[in-house]
Backbone as CSV, one residue per row, in Angstrom:
resi,resn,N_x,N_y,N_z,CA_x,CA_y,CA_z,C_x,C_y,C_z
1,UNK,0.718,-1.254,-0.002,-0.005,0.101,0.009,0.794,1.290,0.025
2,UNK,1.940,1.385,0.921,2.707,2.336,0.816,3.553,2.785,-0.207
3,UNK,4.030,1.525,-0.985,4.658,1.748,-2.299,3.727,2.169,-3.393
4,UNK,2.416,1.863,-3.208,1.291,2.330,-4.247,1.194,3.820,-3.994
5,UNK,1.027,4.243,-2.752,0.854,5.622,-2.364,2.012,6.549,-3.020
6,UNK,3.238,6.043,-2.640,4.584,6.744,-3.023,4.469,6.932,-4.634
7,UNK,4.215,5.806,-5.334,4.016,5.913,-6.887,3.034,6.939,-7.295
8,UNK,1.798,6.935,-6.645,0.802,8.000,-6.980,1.335,9.300,-6.733
9,UNK,2.061,9.488,-5.632,2.477,10.758,-5.275,3.426,11.320,-6.312
10,UNK,4.577,10.513,-6.742,5.423,10.712,-7.675,4.921,11.158,-9.043
11,UNK,3.796,10.391,-9.354,3.038,10.505,-10.544,2.420,11.884,-10.541
12,UNK,1.809,12.356,-9.481,1.116,13.705,-9.403,2.235,14.685,-9.570
13,UNK,3.302,14.525,-8.862,4.408,15.569,-9.054,4.912,15.681,-10.287
14,UNK,4.997,14.642,-11.223,5.545,14.721,-12.522,4.542,15.433,-13.347
15,UNK,3.152,14.962,-13.100,2.028,15.746,-14.054,2.058,17.121,-13.669
16,UNK,2.211,17.424,-12.485,2.164,18.754,-11.948,3.155,19.673,-12.644
17,UNK,4.483,19.042,-12.634,5.567,19.776,-13.177,5.374,19.893,-14.781
18,UNK,4.868,18.877,-15.561,4.473,19.072,-16.843,3.479,20.287,-17.192
19,UNK,2.552,20.257,-16.184,1.445,21.319,-16.492,2.097,22.801,-16.227
20,UNK,2.978,22.634,-15.033,3.590,23.971,-14.764,4.456,24.484,-15.819
21,UNK,5.208,23.453,-16.655,6.011,23.666,-17.734,5.412,24.282,-18.957
22,UNK,4.213,23.586,-19.272,3.444,24.185,-20.407,2.803,25.511,-20.074
23,UNK,2.417,25.831,-19.034,2.035,27.138,-18.455,3.083,28.020,-18.708
24,UNK,4.205,27.800,-18.379,5.421,28.675,-18.240,5.863,28.901,-19.780
25,UNK,5.667,27.862,-20.663,5.969,28.021,-22.161,5.154,29.095,-22.785
26,UNK,3.720,28.932,-22.423,2.626,29.746,-22.759,3.072,31.444,-22.431
27,UNK,3.432,31.456,-21.228,3.762,32.739,-20.578,4.874,33.388,-21.222
28,UNK,5.878,32.421,-21.564,7.204,32.933,-22.168,6.983,33.320,-23.512
29,UNK,6.121,32.602,-24.411,5.794,32.958,-25.753,5.041,34.455,-25.806
30,UNK,3.995,34.432,-24.836,3.326,35.808,-24.717,4.263,36.888,-24.420
31,UNK,5.103,36.830,-23.431,6.085,37.735,-23.059,6.917,38.284,-24.232
32,UNK,7.487,37.119,-24.954,8.386,37.436,-26.144,7.704,38.174,-27.106
33,UNK,6.643,37.844,-27.457,5.798,38.278,-28.592,5.498,39.879,-28.100
34,UNK,5.480,40.278,-26.886,5.146,41.571,-26.551,6.432,42.429,-26.392
35,UNK,7.570,41.758,-26.530,8.874,42.457,-26.403,9.510,42.487,-25.055
36,UNK,8.841,41.723,-24.217,9.175,41.613,-22.738,10.200,40.515,-22.700
37,UNK,11.289,40.676,-23.210,12.338,39.572,-23.356,12.872,39.134,-21.942
38,UNK,13.064,40.119,-21.096,13.646,39.845,-19.719,12.469,38.859,-19.003
39,UNK,11.362,39.191,-19.245,10.291,38.185,-18.583,10.370,36.844,-19.207
40,UNK,10.404,36.826,-20.475,10.407,35.603,-21.232,11.637,34.746,-20.920
41,UNK,12.816,35.395,-20.744,14.032,34.735,-20.371,13.740,34.092,-18.899
42,UNK,13.093,34.772,-18.032,12.843,34.268,-16.761,11.925,33.212,-16.684
43,UNK,10.897,33.173,-17.621,9.975,31.953,-17.552,10.800,30.696,-18.222
44,UNK,11.621,30.974,-19.200,12.516,29.861,-19.690,13.309,29.309,-18.837
45,UNK,13.911,30.216,-17.916,14.862,29.515,-16.930,14.089,28.755,-15.871
46,UNK,12.788,29.121,-15.651,11.970,28.373,-14.575,11.645,26.844,-15.346
47,UNK,11.488,26.852,-16.703,11.190,25.607,-17.343,12.610,24.739,-17.149
48,UNK,13.641,25.358,-17.241,14.731,24.383,-17.268,14.971,23.970,-15.727
49,UNK,14.570,24.621,-14.887,14.511,24.177,-13.552,13.922,22.839,-13.395
50,UNK,12.566,22.718,-14.162,11.780,21.614,-14.055,12.214,20.658,-15.112
51,UNK,12.658,21.143,-16.137,13.091,20.080,-17.285,14.416,20.445,-17.853
52,UNK,15.598,20.103,-17.068,16.841,20.442,-17.364,17.465,20.030,-18.843
53,UNK,16.829,18.903,-19.450,17.291,18.324,-20.534,16.290,18.748,-21.655
54,UNK,15.851,19.900,-21.671,14.739,20.449,-22.692,15.653,21.154,-23.793
55,UNK,15.913,20.526,-24.784,16.972,21.297,-25.814,16.172,22.493,-26.445
56,UNK,14.793,22.158,-26.603,14.196,23.511,-27.193,14.217,24.698,-26.394
57,UNK,14.156,24.425,-24.986,14.129,25.541,-24.123,15.448,26.134,-24.055
58,UNK,16.533,25.376,-24.062,17.971,26.002,-23.900,18.204,26.732,-25.257
59,UNK,17.782,26.182,-26.313,17.980,27.130,-27.607,17.043,28.502,-27.598
60,UNK,15.898,28.392,-27.079,15.007,29.477,-27.084,15.690,30.656,-26.129
61,UNK,16.042,30.026,-25.070,16.711,31.042,-23.922,17.984,31.507,-24.519
62,UNK,18.737,30.787,-24.962,20.046,31.368,-25.547,19.957,32.315,-26.665
63,UNK,18.870,32.115,-27.531,18.551,32.773,-28.563,17.963,34.250,-28.227
64,UNK,17.188,34.279,-27.087,16.647,35.409,-26.613,17.968,36.368,-25.881
65,UNK,18.868,35.646,-25.096,19.997,36.480,-24.605,20.987,36.864,-25.790
66,UNK,21.070,36.072,-26.871,21.918,36.577,-27.887,21.503,37.772,-28.753
67,UNK,20.170,37.769,-28.915,19.542,38.694,-29.706,19.159,39.924,-29.029
68,UNK,19.238,39.957,-27.811,18.776,41.062,-26.994,19.799,41.688,-26.212
69,UNK,20.919,41.593,-26.439,22.228,41.991,-25.588,22.335,41.445,-24.243
70,UNK,21.976,40.332,-24.059,21.921,39.513,-22.842,23.324,38.934,-22.548
71,UNK,23.425,38.082,-21.566,24.583,37.538,-21.288,25.100,36.489,-22.288
72,UNK,26.194,36.850,-22.964,26.687,36.046,-23.929,27.105,34.773,-23.500
73,UNK,27.944,34.776,-22.406,28.490,33.535,-21.675,27.193,32.598,-21.431
74,UNK,26.203,33.136,-20.830,25.085,32.221,-20.579,24.386,31.642,-21.737
75,UNK,24.298,32.536,-22.808,23.742,32.130,-24.156,24.839,30.989,-24.804
76,UNK,26.033,31.175,-24.450,26.950,30.142,-25.171,26.596,28.800,-24.403
77,UNK,26.599,28.847,-23.121,26.265,27.518,-22.216,25.026,26.900,-22.723
78,UNK,23.978,27.662,-22.964,22.817,27.012,-23.199,22.573,26.566,-24.822
79,UNK,23.454,27.340,-25.608,23.414,26.710,-26.907,24.298,25.351,-27.031
80,UNK,25.429,25.317,-26.180,26.146,24.342,-26.016,25.388,22.989,-25.558
81,UNK,24.560,23.338,-24.630,23.776,22.366,-23.876,22.778,21.716,-24.928
82,UNK,22.232,22.623,-25.805,21.216,22.364,-26.919,21.962,21.366,-27.786
83,UNK,23.255,21.588,-28.118,24.017,20.767,-29.145,24.194,19.547,-28.515
84,UNK,24.548,19.403,-27.019,24.737,18.224,-26.582,23.450,17.304,-26.653
85,UNK,22.334,17.872,-26.499,21.029,17.226,-26.437,20.601,16.995,-28.038
86,UNK,21.372,17.358,-29.007,21.197,17.050,-30.341,19.858,17.851,-30.984
87,UNK,19.800,19.000,-30.224,18.567,19.750,-30.815,18.934,20.666,-32.035
88,UNK,18.432,20.582,-33.076,18.481,21.463,-34.091,19.990,21.731,-34.302
89,UNK,20.883,20.712,-34.661,22.151,20.861,-34.713,22.844,22.055,-35.699
90,UNK,22.280,22.016,-36.818,22.722,23.283,-37.688,22.443,24.669,-37.245
91,UNK,21.174,24.849,-36.730,20.806,26.121,-36.221,21.581,26.504,-34.852
92,UNK,22.074,25.445,-34.073,22.858,25.655,-32.994,24.242,26.149,-33.498
93,UNK,24.646,25.141,-34.382,26.172,25.505,-34.756,26.219,26.907,-35.588
94,UNK,25.166,27.337,-36.074,25.236,28.743,-36.651,25.355,29.851,-35.745
95,UNK,24.627,29.614,-34.610,24.484,30.553,-33.534,25.842,30.642,-32.794
96,UNK,26.368,29.342,-32.489,27.565,29.275,-31.821,28.744,29.874,-32.587
97,UNK,28.685,29.556,-33.864,29.801,30.078,-34.881,29.863,31.785,-34.682
98,UNK,28.779,32.380,-34.441,28.634,33.799,-34.568,29.107,34.209,-33.183
99,UNK,28.703,33.658,-32.051,29.137,34.087,-30.912,30.548,33.883,-30.484
100,UNK,31.077,32.630,-30.989,32.515,32.362,-30.879,33.487,33.428,-31.697
101,UNK,32.820,33.648,-32.974,33.583,34.854,-33.723,33.439,36.209,-33.171
102,UNK,32.305,36.309,-32.603,32.198,37.842,-31.992,33.000,37.815,-30.636
103,UNK,33.269,36.873,-29.859,34.081,36.748,-28.790,35.468,36.571,-28.799
104,UNK,36.036,36.291,-30.072,37.327,36.082,-30.397,37.638,34.581,-30.286
105,UNK,36.920,33.716,-30.228,37.307,32.253,-30.117,37.290,31.667,-31.557
106,UNK,38.350,32.167,-32.116,38.476,31.988,-33.711,38.442,30.370,-34.026
107,UNK,39.037,29.482,-33.331,39.101,28.110,-33.629,37.742,27.464,-33.412
108,UNK,37.073,27.882,-32.367,35.810,27.455,-32.065,34.770,27.783,-33.171
109,UNK,34.969,28.954,-33.636,33.995,29.598,-34.658,34.294,28.747,-35.884
110,UNK,35.497,28.611,-36.200,35.729,27.886,-37.642,35.297,26.330,-37.366
111,UNK,35.438,25.829,-36.205,34.979,24.352,-36.210,33.439,24.244,-36.255
112,UNK,32.779,25.238,-35.797,31.159,25.329,-35.962,30.984,25.613,-37.492
113,UNK,31.804,26.434,-38.088,31.509,26.723,-39.498,31.700,25.183,-40.463
114,UNK,32.555,24.484,-39.974,32.874,23.084,-40.429,31.605,22.316,-40.347
115,UNK,31.086,22.391,-39.251,29.659,21.580,-38.986,28.733,22.144,-39.911
116,UNK,28.449,23.413,-40.082,27.632,23.940,-41.040,27.902,23.239,-42.594
117,UNK,29.062,23.406,-42.972,29.545,22.874,-44.316,29.400,21.507,-44.434
118,UNK,29.605,20.595,-43.443,29.461,19.101,-43.609,27.991,18.658,-43.479
119,UNK,27.166,19.688,-42.702,25.816,19.260,-42.710,24.883,19.703,-43.683
120,UNK,25.486,20.459,-44.656,24.578,20.872,-45.791,23.838,22.055,-45.488
121,UNK,24.246,22.942,-44.519,23.599,24.207,-44.289,23.608,25.046,-45.583
122,UNK,22.405,25.507,-46.040,22.362,26.240,-47.171,21.931,27.735,-47.121
123,UNK,21.710,28.265,-45.910,21.111,29.640,-45.615,22.288,30.619,-45.903
124,UNK,22.658,30.721,-47.018,23.944,31.574,-47.377,23.603,32.952,-46.959
125,UNK,22.418,33.560,-46.981,22.104,34.939,-46.698,22.313,35.248,-45.235
126,UNK,22.340,34.194,-44.415,22.531,34.447,-42.985,24.025,34.393,-42.635
127,UNK,24.812,34.310,-43.542,26.346,34.200,-43.453,27.042,35.401,-44.021
128,UNK,26.589,35.439,-45.386,27.267,36.613,-46.146,26.873,37.944,-45.494
129,UNK,27.797,38.807,-45.177,27.572,40.178,-44.719,27.289,40.358,-43.271
130,UNK,27.344,38.971,-42.422,27.056,39.020,-41.277,28.284,39.614,-40.479
131,UNK,28.093,40.838,-39.592,29.187,41.573,-38.983,29.995,40.550,-37.910
132,UNK,29.412,39.547,-37.472,29.931,38.832,-36.368,31.178,37.930,-37.001
133,UNK,31.269,37.694,-38.306,32.287,36.994,-39.017,33.584,37.947,-39.498
134,UNK,33.353,39.157,-39.045,34.385,40.121,-39.855,35.746,39.703,-39.280
135,UNK,36.018,39.125,-38.252,37.261,38.801,-37.851,37.793,37.621,-38.250
136,UNK,36.990,36.706,-39.089,37.497,35.405,-39.418,37.333,35.205,-41.100
137,UNK,36.579,36.148,-41.692,36.016,36.054,-42.941,37.113,35.794,-43.814
138,UNK,38.296,36.289,-43.696,39.483,36.256,-44.608,40.293,34.883,-44.408
139,UNK,39.821,34.145,-43.413,40.694,33.010,-43.173,40.238,31.740,-44.231
140,UNK,41.175,31.152,-44.675,40.902,30.006,-45.652,39.865,28.980,-45.319
141,UNK,39.914,28.654,-44.069,38.991,27.613,-43.510,37.545,28.223,-43.569
142,UNK,37.361,29.459,-43.259,36.043,30.196,-43.308,35.555,30.234,-44.761
143,UNK,36.400,30.623,-45.721,35.940,30.681,-46.909,35.685,29.399,-47.571
144,UNK,36.324,28.339,-47.300,36.210,26.832,-47.669,34.728,26.541,-47.253
145,UNK,34.474,26.882,-45.939,33.058,26.523,-45.487,32.064,27.316,-46.088
146,UNK,32.296,28.612,-46.373,31.517,29.444,-46.965,30.952,28.952,-48.394
147,UNK,31.894,28.501,-49.240,31.820,27.883,-50.510,30.979,26.698,-50.306
148,UNK,31.032,25.849,-49.423,30.436,24.751,-49.189,28.848,24.871,-48.828
149,UNK,28.535,26.044,-48.193,27.347,26.567,-47.902,26.643,27.104,-49.345
150,UNK,27.515,27.724,-50.027,26.941,28.132,-51.250,26.575,27.137,-52.126
151,UNK,27.435,26.015,-52.198,26.999,24.900,-53.068,25.939,24.217,-52.387
152,UNK,25.629,24.112,-51.210,24.359,23.675,-50.740,23.279,24.484,-51.143
153,UNK,23.456,25.834,-51.067,22.272,26.765,-51.328,22.023,26.682,-52.976
154,UNK,22.950,26.514,-53.615,22.807,26.518,-55.267,23.393,25.267,-55.768
155,UNK,22.950,24.208,-55.592,23.559,23.097,-56.027,23.816,22.893,-57.633
156,UNK,22.743,23.380,-58.379,23.083,23.354,-59.782,24.240,24.302,-60.239
157,UNK,24.276,25.493,-59.496,25.467,26.067,-59.854,26.843,25.432,-59.762
158,UNK,26.952,24.713,-58.699,27.962,23.981,-58.322,28.406,22.693,-59.066
159,UNK,27.335,22.112,-60.029,27.342,20.973,-60.600,27.738,21.120,-62.113
160,UNK,28.828,20.656,-62.655,29.085,20.908,-63.942,28.169,20.482,-64.848
161,UNK,27.413,19.525,-64.613,26.482,18.969,-65.481,25.458,19.953,-65.900
162,UNK,25.064,20.748,-64.988,23.996,21.782,-65.272,24.791,22.958,-66.366
163,UNK,25.923,22.909,-66.559,26.668,23.879,-67.353,26.889,23.564,-68.716
164,UNK,26.352,22.362,-69.190,26.620,21.824,-70.374,26.036,22.752,-71.597
165,UNK,24.892,23.429,-71.170,24.242,24.253,-72.274,24.658,25.798,-72.136
166,UNK,25.673,26.084,-71.327,26.014,27.400,-71.182,26.517,28.130,-72.512
167,UNK,26.882,27.338,-73.445,27.281,27.969,-74.754,26.273,28.688,-75.520
168,UNK,24.920,28.550,-74.996,23.830,29.090,-75.783,23.407,30.185,-74.952
169,UNK,23.964,30.600,-73.808,23.540,31.811,-72.981,24.149,33.171,-73.662
170,UNK,23.128,34.043,-73.732,23.720,35.242,-74.386,22.383,35.920,-75.150
171,UNK,22.726,37.029,-75.874,21.749,37.776,-76.834,22.131,37.497,-78.265
172,UNK,21.155,37.026,-78.893,21.316,36.431,-80.291,20.503,37.092,-81.368
173,UNK,21.189,37.334,-82.495,20.368,37.568,-83.838,20.342,36.300,-84.504
174,UNK,19.087,35.954,-84.944,19.021,34.618,-85.563,18.745,34.647,-87.008
175,UNK,19.462,33.722,-87.774,19.157,33.902,-89.403,18.921,32.207,-89.682
176,UNK,18.106,32.276,-90.880,17.781,31.010,-91.443,18.074,31.308,-93.048
177,UNK,18.979,30.495,-93.691,19.284,30.538,-95.043,19.658,32.115,-95.296
178,UNK,20.513,32.601,-94.381,21.073,33.863,-94.634,20.125,34.983,-94.437
179,UNK,18.886,34.882,-94.094,17.862,35.650,-93.984,17.634,36.084,-92.470
180,UNK,17.346,37.367,-91.802,17.016,37.454,-90.485,15.772,36.742,-90.090
181,UNK,15.746,36.054,-89.088,14.487,35.304,-88.496,14.064,35.670,-87.257
182,UNK,14.832,36.319,-86.356,14.418,36.693,-85.238,15.602,37.038,-84.288
183,UNK,14.959,37.191,-82.944,16.074,37.410,-82.003,15.643,36.436,-80.679
184,UNK,16.729,36.027,-80.124,16.559,35.177,-79.004,17.626,35.762,-77.791
185,UNK,16.947,35.633,-76.562,17.605,36.104,-75.214,17.703,34.756,-74.444
186,UNK,18.922,34.401,-74.123,19.028,33.011,-73.429,19.718,33.367,-72.136
187,UNK,19.170,33.025,-70.837,19.688,33.552,-69.539,19.478,32.234,-68.570
188,UNK,20.567,32.109,-67.685,20.439,31.135,-66.730,19.430,31.592,-65.607
189,UNK,18.708,30.870,-64.947,17.592,31.175,-63.923,17.737,30.138,-62.851
190,UNK,17.167,30.699,-61.602,17.056,29.795,-60.565,18.381,29.160,-60.106
191,UNK,19.319,29.773,-59.980,20.695,29.259,-59.401,21.306,28.508,-60.451
192,UNK,21.023,28.650,-61.786,21.521,27.999,-62.839,20.876,26.497,-62.981
193,UNK,19.706,26.564,-62.401,18.870,25.169,-62.620,18.127,24.984,-63.837
194,UNK,18.040,26.224,-64.582,17.556,26.161,-65.781,18.034,27.274,-66.760
195,UNK,17.930,26.922,-68.108,18.363,27.827,-69.116,17.156,28.374,-69.714
196,UNK,16.889,29.654,-69.765,15.650,30.333,-70.131,15.683,31.025,-71.389
197,UNK,14.921,30.580,-72.473,14.980,31.316,-73.648,13.733,32.171,-74.019
198,UNK,13.890,33.295,-74.396,12.901,34.107,-74.959,13.104,34.504,-76.388
199,UNK,12.174,34.101,-77.032,12.288,34.137,-78.697,11.287,34.962,-79.186
200,UNK,11.746,35.951,-80.342,10.760,36.634,-81.029,11.243,36.428,-82.477
201,UNK,10.171,36.061,-83.133,10.480,35.903,-84.664,10.422,37.292,-85.476
202,UNK,10.886,37.313,-86.587,10.836,38.351,-87.494,9.640,38.882,-87.609
203,UNK,8.545,37.870,-87.663,7.037,38.387,-87.814,6.456,38.529,-86.546
204,UNK,7.070,38.796,-85.343,6.526,38.991,-84.191,5.984,37.918,-83.271
205,UNK,6.098,36.686,-83.830,5.733,35.600,-82.951,6.615,35.322,-81.820
206,UNK,6.139,35.051,-80.602,6.812,34.896,-79.473,6.725,33.460,-78.820
207,UNK,7.879,32.905,-78.276,7.950,31.664,-77.715,8.971,31.629,-76.654
208,UNK,8.802,30.682,-75.669,9.659,30.605,-74.378,10.012,28.960,-74.396
209,UNK,11.363,28.877,-73.794,11.562,27.475,-73.468,12.261,27.460,-72.168
210,UNK,12.160,26.404,-71.314,12.848,26.033,-70.027,13.729,24.950,-70.702
211,UNK,15.142,24.983,-70.215,16.011,23.927,-70.635,16.713,23.498,-69.284
212,UNK,16.738,22.364,-68.989,17.265,21.978,-67.647,17.899,20.489,-67.591
213,UNK,18.861,20.165,-66.813,19.471,19.044,-66.767,18.587,18.222,-65.506
214,UNK,18.155,17.047,-65.747,17.550,16.315,-64.915,18.573,15.254,-64.263
215,UNK,19.034,15.453,-63.070,19.854,14.493,-62.537,19.379,13.199,-62.122
216,UNK,18.122,13.115,-61.834,17.394,11.854,-61.650,17.460,10.751,-62.758
217,UNK,17.422,11.393,-64.000,17.446,10.503,-65.102,18.665,10.716,-65.925
218,UNK,19.556,11.610,-65.549,20.730,11.872,-66.312,20.485,12.339,-67.793
219,UNK,19.565,13.234,-67.870,19.505,13.709,-69.424,18.984,15.081,-69.239
220,UNK,18.853,15.896,-70.373,18.361,17.062,-70.483,17.034,17.210,-70.897
221,UNK,16.392,18.145,-70.591,14.743,18.311,-70.979,14.698,19.703,-71.564
222,UNK,13.915,19.969,-72.625,13.324,21.225,-73.098,11.779,21.331,-72.979
223,UNK,11.248,22.125,-72.537,9.764,22.536,-72.613,9.586,23.684,-73.493
224,UNK,9.029,23.667,-74.640,8.749,24.989,-75.441,7.405,25.050,-75.533
225,UNK,6.985,26.392,-75.505,5.639,27.037,-75.554,5.607,28.219,-76.377
226,UNK,4.701,28.261,-77.420,4.727,29.520,-78.122,3.358,30.122,-78.127
227,UNK,3.325,31.467,-78.387,1.879,32.245,-78.322,1.082,31.768,-79.395
228,UNK,1.499,30.824,-80.419,0.567,30.263,-81.382,-0.092,28.909,-81.001
229,UNK,0.267,28.560,-79.589,-0.342,27.257,-78.960,0.439,26.174,-79.135
230,UNK,1.503,26.217,-79.895,2.443,25.038,-80.034,3.124,24.641,-78.623
231,UNK,3.187,23.489,-78.373,3.966,23.074,-77.118,4.555,21.650,-77.457
232,UNK,5.783,21.592,-76.852,6.377,20.281,-77.339,7.655,20.025,-76.064
233,UNK,7.640,18.928,-75.756,8.646,18.590,-74.615,9.874,17.717,-75.292
234,UNK,10.958,18.237,-75.130,12.278,17.170,-75.614,12.923,16.681,-74.494
235,UNK,13.486,15.459,-74.846,14.359,14.930,-73.981,15.731,14.632,-74.644
236,UNK,16.954,14.958,-74.082,18.246,14.775,-74.737,19.354,14.561,-73.919
237,UNK,20.469,14.700,-74.355,21.810,14.546,-73.724,22.869,15.481,-74.216
238,UNK,23.748,15.883,-73.303,24.868,16.700,-73.806,26.042,15.730,-74.294
239,UNK,26.545,15.979,-75.432,27.547,15.247,-75.874,28.460,16.064,-77.076
240,UNK,29.614,15.695,-77.322,30.340,16.396,-78.338,30.220,17.850,-78.457
241,UNK,30.241,18.441,-77.225,30.010,19.779,-77.166,28.662,20.506,-77.423
242,UNK,27.794,19.643,-77.660,26.326,20.189,-77.929,25.324,19.543,-77.085
243,UNK,24.039,19.895,-77.373,22.778,19.244,-76.750,22.024,18.705,-77.861
244,UNK,21.516,17.615,-77.753,20.892,16.819,-78.790,19.762,16.166,-78.151
245,UNK,18.502,16.698,-78.560,17.185,16.528,-78.064,16.449,15.563,-79.073
246,UNK,15.364,14.859,-78.634,14.527,14.118,-79.267,13.035,14.245,-78.542
247,UNK,12.051,14.110,-79.539,10.854,13.964,-78.997,9.808,13.451,-79.894
248,UNK,8.574,13.233,-79.436,7.502,12.498,-80.232,6.283,13.219,-79.871
249,UNK,5.524,13.780,-80.933,4.350,14.272,-80.820,3.194,13.625,-81.578
250,UNK,2.087,13.936,-81.264,0.897,13.124,-81.816,-0.222,14.248,-82.482
251,UNK,-0.547,14.272,-83.621,-1.504,15.266,-84.129,-2.776,14.969,-83.715
252,UNK,-3.515,15.781,-82.964,-4.887,15.350,-82.382,-5.926,15.115,-83.507
253,UNK,-5.773,15.771,-84.598,-6.952,15.499,-85.721,-6.823,14.123,-86.120
254,UNK,-5.797,13.433,-86.439,-5.751,12.183,-86.973,-4.913,11.240,-86.254
255,UNK,-4.337,11.586,-85.157,-3.756,10.657,-84.426,-2.253,10.173,-84.958
256,UNK,-1.836,10.889,-85.863,-0.533,10.403,-86.524,0.564,10.830,-85.744
257,UNK,1.907,10.311,-85.668,2.983,10.581,-84.913,3.931,11.052,-85.661
258,UNK,4.804,12.114,-84.983,5.903,12.813,-85.579,7.055,12.602,-84.801
259,UNK,8.100,12.057,-85.130,9.409,12.138,-84.425,10.234,13.502,-84.561
260,UNK,10.944,13.879,-83.655,11.611,14.917,-83.806,13.245,14.742,-83.548
261,UNK,14.114,15.443,-84.161,15.453,15.559,-83.837,15.953,17.067,-83.818
262,UNK,16.341,17.490,-82.398,16.570,18.938,-82.413,17.956,19.139,-81.860
263,UNK,18.798,19.705,-82.497,20.304,19.771,-82.029,20.761,21.132,-81.954
264,UNK,21.599,21.325,-80.933,22.334,22.544,-80.673,23.895,22.435,-80.615
265,UNK,24.545,22.757,-81.477,25.905,22.659,-81.666,26.796,24.006,-81.734
266,UNK,27.860,24.039,-81.346,28.666,25.314,-81.323,29.454,25.273,-82.574
267,UNK,29.368,26.323,-83.376,30.164,26.388,-84.537,31.431,27.222,-84.399
268,UNK,31.640,28.036,-85.204,32.820,28.898,-85.169,32.510,30.065,-83.932
269,UNK,33.528,30.751,-83.706,33.476,31.755,-82.501,32.092,32.634,-82.533
270,UNK,31.443,32.454,-81.523,30.117,33.306,-81.395,29.001,32.771,-82.153
271,UNK,28.914,31.604,-82.563,27.979,31.104,-83.435,27.546,29.702,-83.020
272,UNK,26.030,29.521,-82.845,25.442,28.371,-82.360,24.487,27.980,-83.572
273,UNK,24.438,26.633,-83.975,23.550,26.270,-84.846,22.463,25.308,-84.318
274,UNK,21.178,25.647,-84.597,20.123,25.052,-84.062,19.233,24.453,-85.443
275,UNK,19.398,23.036,-85.276,19.090,22.137,-86.522,17.890,21.228,-86.002
276,UNK,16.882,21.155,-86.695,15.474,20.617,-86.410,15.131,19.771,-87.648
277,UNK,14.978,18.578,-87.307,14.319,17.537,-88.346,13.131,16.726,-87.832
278,UNK,12.345,16.355,-88.758,11.100,15.580,-88.200,10.948,14.391,-89.346
279,UNK,10.280,13.279,-88.660,10.178,12.143,-89.346,8.594,11.717,-89.047
280,UNK,7.773,11.508,-90.347,6.303,11.008,-90.114,6.452,9.432,-90.473
281,UNK,7.505,8.731,-90.710,7.428,7.436,-91.144,8.198,6.574,-90.009
282,UNK,8.119,6.816,-88.819,8.872,6.130,-87.772,10.293,6.089,-87.939
283,UNK,10.941,7.249,-88.466,12.323,7.337,-88.448,12.893,6.750,-89.617
284,UNK,12.280,6.378,-90.889,12.604,5.807,-91.943,13.499,6.884,-92.844
285,UNK,12.805,8.190,-92.775,13.238,9.308,-93.492,13.138,10.564,-92.711
286,UNK,13.920,11.412,-92.941,13.949,12.750,-92.055,13.800,13.979,-92.850
287,UNK,13.089,14.969,-92.484,13.070,16.168,-93.295,13.429,17.402,-92.398
288,UNK,14.444,18.307,-92.907,14.652,19.420,-92.184,13.557,20.395,-92.093
289,UNK,13.243,21.023,-90.930,12.186,21.983,-90.886,12.689,23.355,-90.357
290,UNK,14.064,23.302,-89.864,14.621,24.623,-89.337,15.963,24.406,-89.145
291,UNK,16.806,25.394,-89.675,18.312,25.493,-89.600,18.750,26.855,-89.203
292,UNK,18.676,27.128,-87.957,18.930,28.477,-87.550,20.336,28.828,-87.047
293,UNK,20.739,29.860,-87.355,22.187,30.249,-87.092,22.171,31.348,-85.986
294,UNK,22.583,31.071,-84.892,22.467,32.040,-83.904,24.042,32.979,-83.715
295,UNK,23.760,34.282,-83.859,25.036,34.999,-84.015,24.999,35.936,-82.750
296,UNK,25.887,36.081,-81.972,25.951,36.897,-80.776,25.794,38.379,-81.259
297,UNK,24.861,39.185,-80.546,24.794,40.465,-80.748,26.084,41.142,-80.308
298,UNK,26.469,42.272,-80.973,27.740,43.012,-80.615,27.074,44.306,-80.128
299,UNK,27.921,44.995,-79.206,27.600,46.155,-78.717,27.505,47.371,-79.765
């Protein structure tokens, strides 16, 4: 009986502590939202008296201290405790790297930068221009970590496979059979994850295409749409210094199938050839429908 009573008593204490902690969290949230950071910090400290292994509360308290000119030494201790508890490892490493750099602990700061680099931290905007890093930003180790963060933020930019079509980037005058055919503006977008084409023909027709490398299938794709309603999706590969696309389309009126070969090749300096052939007999014969010469615009 006494053992049962003791167990019930302990259970009541634990439940009461949980309830008190939840109430304190709500009070801390309300105080922080109202800008009463000292009150919020006090509530969070009370939670830690009840739940000393609460990584989230250690992180929240440390953040309040760091962001509101509080005790940096205490903030460091709470961030380090959150790290020990494996709470938001990269967020903690980012905060600690700034505090260590700000307080002259260069090696510790660089160690945390390594954690960010190795962990795939990609929030480049939180590092570039951050004054806390002024004392270490010229260190090779910092630069290497920053480059790793940049690669995590812009993976296509860092992957050579996404650059196979860079030869088409630029402003172009386009000719066919020696005659002016239109203008084309080709630009990389979305961190070099797509090559975007804007086309205007000599007669005023407009078209746009998105060209991108698909790493999941190890090939290139183009999606073309014009203002005349034509739409086509190509799949291809980068080889021999060019991009070689193919496609298959169906004519809605009669259900007939057309095969396409669409090639982009580099010619002499400043020239790209765009050559398009089609077949309506399942590849037995091919007919050219476009042979465009892209010449770079000059100033």
